[in-house]
C-alpha positions in Angstrom: -0.1 -0.2 -0.2 1.3 3.3 -0.9 1.4 6.1 2.2 2.4 9.0 0.3 -0.1 11.8 0.1 -1.3 13.3 -3.4 -3.2 16.7 -4.4 -5.1 17.0 -7.3 -7.0 19.9 -8.8 -8.7 21.1 -12.0 -9.7 24.2 -13.8 -10.9 25.4 -16.9 -9.2 28.6 -18.0 -10.4 30.3 -21.3 -7.1 31.0 -22.8 -4.7 28.9 -24.8 -2.7 26.1 -23.4 1.0 28.5 -24.6 -0.7 31.7 -22.7 -1.4 29.0 -19.6 2.4 27.5 -20.1 4.1 30.9 -20.7 2.3 32.3 -17.4 3.7 29.1 -15.5 7.0 29.0 -16.9 8.4 32.3 -16.3 9.3 34.5 -13.1 7.1 37.3 -14.7 4.1 35.0 -15.1 4.4 33.8 -11.7 4.7 38.0 -10.3 2.2 38.8 -12.4 -0.5 37.0 -10.2 0.7 35.3 -7.5 4.4 35.6 -6.2 6.9 38.5 -5.6 10.2 37.8 -7.2 10.0 34.4 -8.4 12.9 33.4 -11.3 12.5 30.2 -13.3 15.2 28.5 -15.6 12.3 26.8 -17.5 13.9 23.4 -18.8 14.6 20.0 -17.3 17.6 20.1 -14.6 16.4 24.1 -14.7 14.9 25.3 -11.4 12.4 27.0 -10.3 12.5 29.7 -6.7 9.5 31.2 -5.6 9.0 34.4 -3.5 6.0 35.7 -1.6 6.4 39.0 0.4 3.6 39.6 2.6 1.4 38.1 0.5 -2.3 37.4 1.5 -4.2 37.9 4.4 -1.6 36.4 6.7 1.4 38.7 5.4 3.4 35.6 4.2 6.9 35.9 3.5 8.9 32.8 2.2 11.1 31.2 -0.4 11.0 28.0 -1.7 11.6 26.2 -4.4 13.2 23.3 -6.4 14.3 21.3 -9.8 12.5 21.6 -13.0 12.1 18.0 -13.9 9.8 18.3 -17.2 8.9 21.5 -19.7 7.0 20.8 -22.8 5.5 24.1 -24.6 2.1 24.4 -24.5 1.5 20.9 -22.7 3.1 20.3 -19.7 5.3 21.7 -16.1 6.5 19.7 -13.8 8.9 20.9 -10.6 9.9 19.9 -7.2 9.7 22.0 -4.0 9.9 21.0 -0.2 6.3 22.4 1.8 7.0 20.4 4.4 9.7 17.6 5.5 9.4 15.9 2.1 10.4 17.3 -1.4 7.0 17.1 -3.3 6.4 16.9 -7.1 3.9 19.3 -8.5 2.7 18.4 -12.1 0.9 20.6 -14.6 -1.0 19.4 -17.5 -2.6 21.8 -20.0 -4.6 20.1 -22.3 -6.4 22.1 -25.2 -10.3 22.4 -24.6 -12.9 24.2 -27.0 -10.4 27.2 -27.4 -9.1 27.2 -23.6 -7.2 25.1 -21.2 -8.3 22.3 -18.6 -5.2 22.9 -16.3 -4.6 19.8 -14.2 -2.4 20.2 -11.1 -1.3 17.0 -9.4 1.2 17.4 -6.1 2.6 14.4 -5.0 5.2 13.0 -2.5 3.9 13.8 1.0 4.7 11.3 4.0 2.1 11.0 7.1 4.8 12.8 9.1 3.4 15.5 11.2 5.4 18.4 9.2 4.0 17.0 6.0 0.7 16.8 7.0 0.3 20.1 8.1 1.7 21.2 4.7 -0.2 18.7 2.9 -3.3 20.2 4.1 -2.0 24.2 3.3 -1.0 23.6 0.2 -4.5 21.2 -0.8 -6.3 24.6 0.4 -3.5 27.0 -1.5 -3.0 25.2 -4.7 -7.0 25.0 -5.2 -6.8 29.6 -4.4 -4.3 29.2 -7.1 -5.7 27.9 -9.5 -8.6 30.1 -9.0 -6.3 33.2 -8.7 -4.8 32.1 -12.4 -8.0 31.8 -14.0 -9.2 35.2 -12.5 -5.9 36.7 -13.6 -5.7 34.8 -17.3 -9.2 35.6 -18.0 -10.1 39.2 -16.7 -6.9 40.6 -15.4 -7.7 40.8 -11.8 -5.1 40.1 -8.9 -5.2 39.0 -5.7 -4.0 42.7 -4.8 -2.4 44.1 -1.4 -4.4 43.1 1.8 -4.2 46.2 4.5 -2.3 45.6 7.5 -4.4 44.0 10.4 -4.5 42.7 14.2 -6.1 39.3 13.8 -4.5 36.2 14.5 -1.6 35.3 12.3 -1.5 31.6 12.9 -0.8 30.5 9.3 2.7 33.1 9.3 3.5 31.4 12.9 3.3 28.0 10.9 5.4 28.8 7.9 8.1 30.6 10.0 9.1 26.5 11.8 9.3 25.0 8.2 12.2 23.5 6.7 13.5 25.1 3.2 16.5 23.4 1.9 16.2 24.8 -1.4 17.4 28.3 0.2 20.4 26.7 1.7 21.3 25.0 -1.2 21.2 28.1 -3.6 
């Protein structure tokens, strides 16, 4: 029995697969709708380095990334990162559908350790939000925007600060 956990999400975006691919495989593409300072070397054996600065309602600041495993223009983008204890693999598959693109995201490789289960829960929700943000950005030009500072509980921020991040120490 395989004890590894997997996240799966899918959304339809009313733009071509090449437009989605360009957005997912460039730092400028990620930064336009989701990150702040991402860099991508989009080739097998290259890397992706995410930077979030003061992001979302919890004002998260973190960096993570890893190796690009596969990059097929207009079809597929696969990379690794380490959101918990284990390095996981994220696969974006782009399928042309009636003038738009079905975007399928699969993240695999989480164990059942306490740290991985926490990251699994955060990323399962986070990737769903990310695909919605990607859709809104590509179809309507809407971005998340800045969230005003507030004094509400910031439990998510505390959890992200506990993360181990092997990518940043390696690069």
